[in-house]
MIFI-397098 format. One record per residue: residue number from 1; residue in one letter; z negated, x, y negated of N, C-alpha, C in turn. Coordinates in Angstrom, 1 decimal. Layout:
# residues N
+-----+----+--------+--------+--------+--------+--------+--------+--------+--------+--------+
:   i : aa :    n.w :    n.u :    n.v :   ca.w :   ca.u :   ca.v :    c.w :    c.u :    c.v :
+-----+----+--------+--------+--------+--------+--------+--------+--------+--------+--------+
: NUM :  a :      Z :      X :      Y :      Z :      X :      Y :      Z :      X :      Y :
...
+-----+----+--------+--------+--------+--------+--------+--------+--------+--------+--------+
# end
This chain:
# residues 93
+-----+----+--------+--------+--------+--------+--------+--------+--------+--------+--------+
:   i : aa :    n.w :    n.u :    n.v :   ca.w :   ca.u :   ca.v :    c.w :    c.u :    c.v :
+-----+----+--------+--------+--------+--------+--------+--------+--------+--------+--------+
:   1 :  m :   94.3 :  203.1 :    3.8 :   95.5 :  202.2 :    3.7 :   95.7 :  201.6 :    5.1 :
:   2 :  s :   96.0 :  200.3 :    5.1 :   96.3 :  199.6 :    6.3 :   97.8 :  199.4 :    6.5 :
:   3 :  n :   98.3 :  199.8 :    7.6 :   99.7 :  199.7 :    7.9 :  100.2 :  198.3 :    8.0 :
:   4 :  i :   99.2 :  197.4 :    8.3 :   99.6 :  195.9 :    8.4 :  100.0 :  195.3 :    7.1 :
:   5 :  n :   99.4 :  195.7 :    6.0 :   99.6 :  195.1 :    4.7 :  100.5 :  196.0 :    3.7 :
:   6 :  n :  100.7 :  197.2 :    4.1 :  101.4 :  198.1 :    3.2 :  102.5 :  198.9 :    3.9 :
:   7 :  s :  103.6 :  199.2 :    3.1 :  104.6 :  200.0 :    3.7 :  105.1 :  201.0 :    2.7 :
:   8 :  l :  105.6 :  202.2 :    3.1 :  106.1 :  203.2 :    2.2 :  107.3 :  202.7 :    1.5 :
:   9 :  c :  107.3 :  203.0 :    0.2 :  108.4 :  202.5 :   -0.7 :  109.3 :  203.7 :   -1.1 :
:  10 :  d :  108.6 :  204.7 :   -1.8 :  109.3 :  205.8 :   -2.4 :  108.4 :  206.9 :   -2.7 :
:  11 :  v :  108.9 :  208.1 :   -2.8 :  108.1 :  209.3 :   -3.2 :  108.8 :  209.9 :   -4.4 :
:  12 :  g :  108.1 :  210.2 :   -5.4 :  108.7 :  210.7 :   -6.6 :  107.8 :  211.7 :   -7.3 :
:  13 :  r :  108.3 :  212.5 :   -8.2 :  107.6 :  213.5 :   -9.0 :  107.3 :  212.9 :  -10.3 :
:  14 :  n :  106.1 :  213.4 :  -10.9 :  105.8 :  213.0 :  -12.2 :  105.2 :  214.2 :  -13.0 :
:  15 :  n :  105.5 :  214.2 :  -14.3 :  104.9 :  215.2 :  -15.2 :  103.9 :  214.6 :  -16.1 :
:  16 :  l :  102.8 :  215.3 :  -16.3 :  101.7 :  214.8 :  -17.1 :  101.2 :  215.9 :  -18.0 :
:  17 :  v :  101.2 :  215.7 :  -19.3 :  100.7 :  216.7 :  -20.3 :   99.2 :  216.5 :  -20.4 :
:  18 :  t :   98.4 :  217.5 :  -20.2 :   97.0 :  217.5 :  -20.3 :   96.6 :  218.6 :  -21.3 :
:  19 :  t :   95.3 :  218.7 :  -21.6 :   94.9 :  219.8 :  -22.6 :   95.0 :  221.1 :  -21.9 :
:  20 :  f :   95.2 :  221.2 :  -20.6 :   95.4 :  222.5 :  -19.9 :   96.9 :  222.9 :  -19.8 :
:  21 :  g :   97.8 :  222.0 :  -20.2 :   99.2 :  222.2 :  -20.0 :   99.9 :  221.1 :  -19.2 :
:  22 :  e :  101.1 :  221.3 :  -18.9 :  101.9 :  220.3 :  -18.2 :  101.7 :  220.5 :  -16.7 :
:  23 :  i :  101.4 :  219.4 :  -16.0 :  101.3 :  219.5 :  -14.5 :  102.4 :  218.6 :  -13.9 :
:  24 :  t :  102.8 :  219.0 :  -12.8 :  103.8 :  218.2 :  -12.0 :  103.2 :  217.9 :  -10.7 :
:  25 :  f :  103.3 :  216.6 :  -10.3 :  102.7 :  216.2 :   -9.0 :  103.6 :  215.2 :   -8.3 :
:  26 :  t :  103.4 :  215.0 :   -7.0 :  104.2 :  214.1 :   -6.2 :  103.4 :  212.8 :   -6.1 :
:  27 :  r :  104.0 :  211.7 :   -6.3 :  103.4 :  210.4 :   -6.1 :  104.1 :  209.6 :   -5.0 :
:  28 :  t :  103.3 :  208.9 :   -4.2 :  103.9 :  208.1 :   -3.1 :  103.6 :  206.6 :   -3.5 :
:  29 :  f :  104.7 :  205.9 :   -3.5 :  104.6 :  204.5 :   -3.9 :  104.7 :  203.6 :   -2.6 :
:  30 :  y :  103.9 :  202.6 :   -2.6 :  103.8 :  201.6 :   -1.5 :  104.2 :  200.2 :   -1.9 :
:  31 :  i :  104.7 :  199.4 :   -1.0 :  104.9 :  198.0 :   -1.3 :  103.9 :  197.2 :   -0.5 :
:  32 :  d :  103.2 :  196.3 :   -1.3 :  102.3 :  195.4 :   -0.7 :  103.1 :  194.3 :    0.0 :
:  33 :  r :  102.9 :  194.1 :    1.3 :  103.7 :  193.1 :    2.0 :  103.3 :  191.7 :    1.7 :
:  34 :  n :  102.1 :  191.6 :    1.1 :  101.6 :  190.2 :    0.7 :  102.3 :  189.7 :   -0.5 :
:  35 :  n :  102.5 :  190.5 :   -1.5 :  103.1 :  190.1 :   -2.8 :  104.4 :  190.9 :   -3.2 :
:  36 :  y :  104.8 :  191.9 :   -2.4 :  106.0 :  192.7 :   -2.6 :  105.9 :  193.5 :   -3.9 :
:  37 :  g :  104.7 :  193.7 :   -4.5 :  104.6 :  194.6 :   -5.6 :  104.4 :  196.0 :   -5.2 :
:  38 :  s :  104.9 :  196.9 :   -6.0 :  104.8 :  198.3 :   -5.7 :  103.6 :  198.9 :   -6.4 :
:  39 :  y :  103.0 :  199.9 :   -5.9 :  101.8 :  200.6 :   -6.5 :  101.7 :  202.0 :   -5.9 :
:  40 :  c :  100.9 :  202.8 :   -6.6 :  100.6 :  204.2 :   -6.2 :   99.1 :  204.4 :   -6.3 :
:  41 :  y :   98.6 :  204.8 :   -5.1 :   97.1 :  205.0 :   -5.0 :   96.6 :  206.0 :   -6.0 :
:  42 :  l :   97.4 :  207.1 :   -6.2 :   97.0 :  208.2 :   -7.1 :   96.9 :  207.7 :   -8.6 :
:  43 :  d :   97.9 :  206.9 :   -9.0 :   97.9 :  206.3 :  -10.4 :   96.6 :  205.4 :  -10.6 :
:  44 :  r :   96.3 :  204.6 :   -9.6 :   95.2 :  203.8 :   -9.7 :   93.9 :  204.6 :   -9.7 :
:  45 :  f :   93.8 :  205.6 :   -8.9 :   92.6 :  206.4 :   -8.9 :   92.4 :  207.2 :  -10.2 :
:  46 :  l :   93.5 :  207.7 :  -10.7 :   93.4 :  208.5 :  -12.0 :   93.4 :  207.6 :  -13.2 :
:  47 :  g :   93.8 :  206.3 :  -13.1 :   93.9 :  205.4 :  -14.2 :   95.1 :  205.7 :  -15.1 :
:  48 :  l :   96.2 :  206.1 :  -14.4 :   97.4 :  206.4 :  -15.1 :   98.4 :  205.3 :  -15.2 :
:  49 :  k :   99.1 :  205.2 :  -16.3 :  100.2 :  204.2 :  -16.4 :  101.4 :  204.7 :  -15.6 :
:  50 :  k :  102.2 :  203.7 :  -15.2 :  103.4 :  204.1 :  -14.3 :  104.3 :  205.1 :  -15.0 :
:  51 :  y :  104.6 :  205.0 :  -16.3 :  105.5 :  205.9 :  -17.0 :  104.9 :  206.7 :  -18.0 :
:  52 :  g :  103.6 :  207.0 :  -18.0 :  102.9 :  207.7 :  -19.0 :  103.2 :  209.2 :  -18.9 :
:  53 :  y :  103.3 :  209.9 :  -20.1 :  103.6 :  211.3 :  -20.1 :  102.4 :  212.1 :  -20.5 :
:  54 :  f :  101.6 :  211.5 :  -21.4 :  100.4 :  212.2 :  -21.9 :   99.2 :  211.6 :  -21.2 :
:  55 :  d :   98.2 :  212.5 :  -20.9 :   97.0 :  212.0 :  -20.2 :   96.2 :  211.2 :  -21.2 :
:  56 :  p :   95.2 :  210.3 :  -20.7 :   94.5 :  209.4 :  -21.6 :   93.7 :  210.2 :  -22.7 :
:  57 :  y :   93.2 :  211.4 :  -22.4 :   92.5 :  212.2 :  -23.4 :   93.4 :  212.6 :  -24.6 :
:  58 :  i :   94.6 :  213.0 :  -24.3 :   95.6 :  213.4 :  -25.3 :   95.9 :  212.2 :  -26.2 :
:  59 :  k :   96.1 :  211.0 :  -25.5 :   96.5 :  209.8 :  -26.3 :   95.3 :  209.4 :  -27.2 :
:  60 :  a :   94.1 :  209.5 :  -26.7 :   92.9 :  209.1 :  -27.5 :   92.8 :  210.1 :  -28.7 :
:  61 :  t :   93.1 :  211.4 :  -28.5 :   93.0 :  212.4 :  -29.6 :   94.0 :  212.0 :  -30.7 :
:  62 :  i :   95.2 :  211.7 :  -30.2 :   96.3 :  211.3 :  -31.2 :   95.9 :  210.1 :  -32.0 :
:  63 :  v :   95.4 :  209.1 :  -31.3 :   95.0 :  207.8 :  -32.0 :   93.9 :  208.1 :  -33.0 :
:  64 :  e :   92.9 :  208.9 :  -32.6 :   91.8 :  209.3 :  -33.5 :   92.3 :  210.0 :  -34.7 :
:  65 :  y :   93.2 :  211.0 :  -34.5 :   93.7 :  211.8 :  -35.6 :   94.6 :  211.0 :  -36.5 :
:  66 :  s :   95.3 :  210.0 :  -35.9 :   96.2 :  209.2 :  -36.8 :   95.4 :  208.1 :  -37.6 :
:  67 :  s :   94.2 :  207.9 :  -37.3 :   93.4 :  206.9 :  -38.1 :   93.1 :  207.4 :  -39.5 :
:  68 :  s :   93.1 :  208.8 :  -39.6 :   92.8 :  209.3 :  -41.0 :   93.9 :  210.2 :  -41.5 :
:  69 :  n :   95.1 :  210.2 :  -40.9 :   96.2 :  211.0 :  -41.4 :   97.5 :  210.3 :  -41.4 :
:  70 :  s :   98.5 :  210.8 :  -42.1 :   99.8 :  210.1 :  -42.2 :  100.6 :  210.4 :  -40.9 :
:  71 :  i :  101.6 :  209.6 :  -40.7 :  102.4 :  209.7 :  -39.5 :  103.1 :  211.1 :  -39.4 :
:  72 :  p :  103.7 :  211.6 :  -40.5 :  104.3 :  212.9 :  -40.4 :  103.2 :  214.0 :  -40.1 :
:  73 :  t :  102.0 :  213.9 :  -40.6 :  101.0 :  214.9 :  -40.3 :  100.6 :  214.8 :  -38.8 :
:  74 :  v :  100.5 :  213.6 :  -38.3 :  100.2 :  213.5 :  -36.9 :  101.3 :  214.0 :  -36.0 :
:  75 :  c :  102.5 :  213.8 :  -36.4 :  103.7 :  214.3 :  -35.6 :  103.6 :  215.8 :  -35.6 :
:  76 :  n :  103.3 :  216.4 :  -36.8 :  103.3 :  217.9 :  -36.9 :  102.1 :  218.4 :  -36.0 :
:  77 :  m :  101.0 :  217.7 :  -36.0 :   99.9 :  218.1 :  -35.1 :  100.2 :  218.1 :  -33.7 :
:  78 :  v :  100.9 :  217.0 :  -33.3 :  101.3 :  216.9 :  -31.8 :  102.4 :  217.9 :  -31.5 :
:  79 :  n :  103.3 :  218.2 :  -32.4 :  104.3 :  219.2 :  -32.1 :  103.7 :  220.6 :  -32.0 :
:  80 :  e :  102.7 :  220.9 :  -32.9 :  102.0 :  222.2 :  -32.8 :  101.3 :  222.3 :  -31.4 :
:  81 :  f :  100.7 :  221.2 :  -31.0 :  100.0 :  221.2 :  -29.7 :  101.0 :  221.5 :  -28.6 :
:  82 :  i :  102.2 :  220.8 :  -28.7 :  103.2 :  220.9 :  -27.6 :  103.8 :  222.4 :  -27.7 :
:  83 :  d :  103.9 :  222.9 :  -28.9 :  104.4 :  224.3 :  -28.9 :  103.4 :  225.3 :  -28.3 :
:  84 :  q :  102.1 :  225.0 :  -28.4 :  101.1 :  225.9 :  -27.8 :  101.2 :  225.8 :  -26.3 :
:  85 :  l :  101.7 :  224.7 :  -25.7 :  101.8 :  224.5 :  -24.3 :  103.2 :  224.9 :  -23.8 :
:  86 :  n :  104.1 :  225.3 :  -24.7 :  105.4 :  225.7 :  -24.4 :  106.2 :  224.6 :  -23.7 :
:  87 :  l :  106.1 :  223.4 :  -24.2 :  106.8 :  222.3 :  -23.7 :  108.1 :  222.1 :  -24.5 :
:  88 :  k :  109.0 :  221.3 :  -23.9 :  110.3 :  221.2 :  -24.6 :  110.5 :  219.8 :  -25.3 :
:  89 :  v :  109.4 :  219.1 :  -25.5 :  109.4 :  217.8 :  -26.1 :  109.0 :  217.9 :  -27.5 :
:  90 :  k :  109.6 :  217.1 :  -28.4 :  109.2 :  217.1 :  -29.8 :  109.1 :  215.7 :  -30.3 :
:  91 :  l :  108.2 :  215.4 :  -31.2 :  108.0 :  214.1 :  -31.8 :  108.6 :  214.1 :  -33.2 :
:  92 :  s :  109.2 :  213.0 :  -33.6 :  109.7 :  212.9 :  -35.0 :  109.5 :  211.5 :  -35.5 :
:  93 :  i :  109.6 :  211.3 :  -36.8 :  109.5 :  210.0 :  -37.3 :  110.8 :  209.4 :  -37.8 :
+-----+----+--------+--------+--------+--------+--------+--------+--------+--------+--------+
# end
């Protein structure tokens, strides 16, 4: 990182659901002084969306499963997965 072109903007926490469970990590956001856009090196490195909650593998599994099942069936599958991880989030249609 070059101090000439970047400056610290904010530090925040993020939760991400993976096949191993929910992880919480700290992200540091920077402002590009050339265009004033904010970004996070960790998000870019891991290929994460700014507000994503599920990791890309989980999303791909849901999309694959939903291609051959109904929406209620997919919601039940995701809820069972969430129950196995002891998370407090539920999907509904």
